[in-house]
N, C-alpha and C positions, 0 to 999 in steps of 0.2 A: 201191870205197871210196877208192882213191887219187885218182880223178878228182874225187870229191866233196870230199875234203880240199883238193885243188888249187883247186877252184871257190871254196870258202869263203875260203881264204887270199888268193887273187888278188882276189876281189871285195871283201873287207874292206879290203885295201890301197888299191884303186882308190877305194872309197867315202871313205876317209879323205883321200886326196890330192885328190879331186874335191869335197870338202865345201864349199869356198868357191864353186866354180862352181855346185854344186847350190843353195846358198843364194841366190846372185845370180839364178840362173834362176828360182827360186821367187818371188822378189820381183818380177822383171820380168813373170812370168806373171800375178801378182796385179794389177800396175799396168795391164798392157796388155789382159788378158782377163778379169780379175775372178776370182771364185770359182766353182767349186772350182778349186784350183791343180792338183790331181792328178786325172788321168783314170783310172778304174778299170774294168776289163772282165773278165768271166769267160772263161777259156780252158781247153781240155782239157790236162791235164798227163800225168804218168806214169800209164799204164794208163787214160787217158781221164778220170781224176778231175779235176773242176773246181777251178780255183784263180783268184785275183784277180791280174791283172797290173797293175802300177802304171807310169804314164807321166805326164809333164808334159802338161797340156792345150795343144792347138795350135789348137783351133777355138772359134768362138763358139756360142751356143745359139740363134741366130736361127731363128725359125719363120715359116711363112706364115700367111695369114689363117685357115686351118683348124686351126692349132696344130701342124702337122707340121714337123719340122726341115727346113730348107732343104738342098739337096744339099751334099755335103762340099766340093766345089770352090768354092762360094760362102762357106761358113763358115770355110774355112781362111784365116787371116790371113797377111800378109807375115811377121810375127814368128813365127807357127807354122811357116811354110815354112822360115825360118831355123833354127828348132829342129830340124826334121826333117832338113834338109840336113846338119847337123853332128851328128845323132843325139843331141842334148842332151835331147830328149824322152824318150829311152830310158834315161837315167842311173839312174832310180829302179828299173829292173829289176834292178839289182845287189842291191837289197833282196830281191827274189824269189829270187835265187841264194843269198844267205845263208840265207834261210828254207827253202830246199830245193825250191821250186816249179820253178825253172829251173836250167839248167846254163849255163856260159859258151858252150859249143858244143853244138849239137844241132839237131834239126829245129824250125823256127819254129812256135810254137803258133798254130794257125789258130782260127777262130771255133767256138764250141760248135755252132752251127747246121749245120756241115759234118759232124759226127760220123755221122749216119745215112746220109750220102752216100758214105762211104768204101768202097772194095772191100776185101776181106780183105787184099790186099797193101798197099794204102795205109794201112790201120789199123795196120799194123806200126810205124808211126812213133811210136805210143803205148807201145811196149815200152821206150822209153828216155825219160829226162827231156828235155823240150823245152829249147831254148837261146835265148839272146839273139841269137846269130848262128849261121848254119849253115855247113857245109863249103863250100858254093858261094861264100859271101862271103869266106871265108878264102883 
């Protein structure tokens, strides 16, 4: 409970302080990449329950002649690389922390498609709330 209160308190303060940067980033994403501005993806959270993670968009929607998305390295723009380098694309995950989907520190939420591939030991990661950053990064 203490960790959750800490997460809400710190995330709320960071969101307020970063609001101008979030606003400028949103405008730049709109100008440079178009819409949607926000990238949404379903990830497994606490106890493997799915939630939607929010990030700023960093790639285009370019497709090949068959309508399939081009590989990530082709669709990632220089501006998107900048956002990723400085983790600006992840600022919106603070909203996930306030909502209770994420914690500030915890195991990074991987893709839903990996759930059936986990061993029993690996699946233990879902016994805690996933985090924006993990212990390895700290």
